[in-house]
C-alpha positions as CSV (number, residue, x, y, z in Angstrom):
1,M,-0.3,0.6,7.6
2,S,-0.5,-3.0,6.7
3,Q,1.3,-5.6,8.1
4,E,2.5,-8.1,6.6
5,R,1.6,-12.2,7.9
6,P,4.7,-14.3,7.0
7,E,3.3,-17.3,5.3
8,P,2.7,-21.0,6.7
9,P,4.8,-23.4,6.8
10,H,4.4,-26.6,4.8
11,T,5.0,-30.4,5.9
12,G,4.3,-32.2,2.7
13,L,0.8,-32.9,4.2
14,D,-1.5,-31.3,2.9
15,P,-3.9,-31.5,6.1
16,V,-1.7,-30.3,8.2
17,D,-0.1,-27.4,5.6
18,R,-4.6,-26.1,5.7
19,V,-5.3,-26.2,9.6
20,L,-1.6,-23.5,9.6
21,A,-2.6,-21.8,7.2
22,R,-5.5,-20.9,9.5
23,E,-2.9,-20.4,12.2
24,A,-2.8,-17.1,10.8
25,G,-5.7,-15.6,11.2
26,I,-6.6,-16.5,14.8
27,A,-4.9,-13.4,15.9
28,Q,-7.7,-11.6,14.0
29,L,-10.2,-12.8,17.0
30,P,-10.8,-10.8,19.8
31,V,-8.4,-12.2,22.7
32,T,-11.4,-13.9,24.0
33,E,-11.7,-16.4,21.3
34,Q,-8.4,-17.1,20.7
35,A,-7.1,-20.2,23.2
36,A,-10.3,-22.2,21.9
37,A,-9.5,-21.0,19.0
38,Y,-5.5,-21.7,19.4
39,E,-7.1,-24.9,21.1
40,A,-9.0,-26.3,18.0
41,L,-6.4,-26.7,15.4
42,H,-4.2,-28.2,17.8
43,E,-6.7,-30.7,18.5
44,E,-7.2,-31.2,14.7
45,L,-3.4,-31.5,14.3
46,E,-3.5,-34.4,17.1
47,Q,-6.4,-36.5,14.8
48,I,-4.3,-35.5,11.2
49,L,-1.2,-37.2,13.1
50,N,-3.1,-39.5,14.7
51,A,-4.9,-41.2,11.9
52,S,-2.3,-42.6,10.3
53,P,0.9,-42.3,11.7
54,N,3.0,-44.6,8.9
55,S,2.0,-42.3,6.6
56,L,3.4,-38.8,7.8
57,P,6.7,-37.7,5.8
58,A,9.6,-38.9,7.6
59,G,10.8,-35.8,9.3
60,L,7.5,-35.5,11.2
61,V,8.5,-38.8,13.3
62,D,11.5,-38.9,13.2
63,S,12.4,-36.1,15.9
64,V,9.0,-37.0,18.0
65,T,10.0,-39.2,20.8
66,E,7.4,-41.7,22.8
67,P,5.3,-39.6,25.5
68,G,7.0,-40.4,29.0
69,S,10.6,-41.0,27.0
70,E,13.5,-39.7,29.0
71,A,15.0,-39.6,25.4
72,V,15.1,-36.3,23.3
73,G,14.9,-36.7,19.8
74,E,15.5,-39.3,16.8
75,R,12.7,-42.1,18.7
76,E,14.2,-45.8,18.7
77,R,12.1,-48.0,15.6
78,P,10.6,-51.1,16.1
């Protein structure tokens, strides 16, 4: 029996899409290595998204709230 893996989501931001494509392979790792692998992907995504937030597609930033904000949904524009 072959398990089909769903196709990773496409964000339109190539560096993010490449990281997300690697996520499916983590399930194949030993359980003891999975947490570290997810943490590494998370750190990489944070670096990409923090590198130049003004160049991100609008759909990736419109629903982000500022840290410590109680608001949910669109963030306030300066």
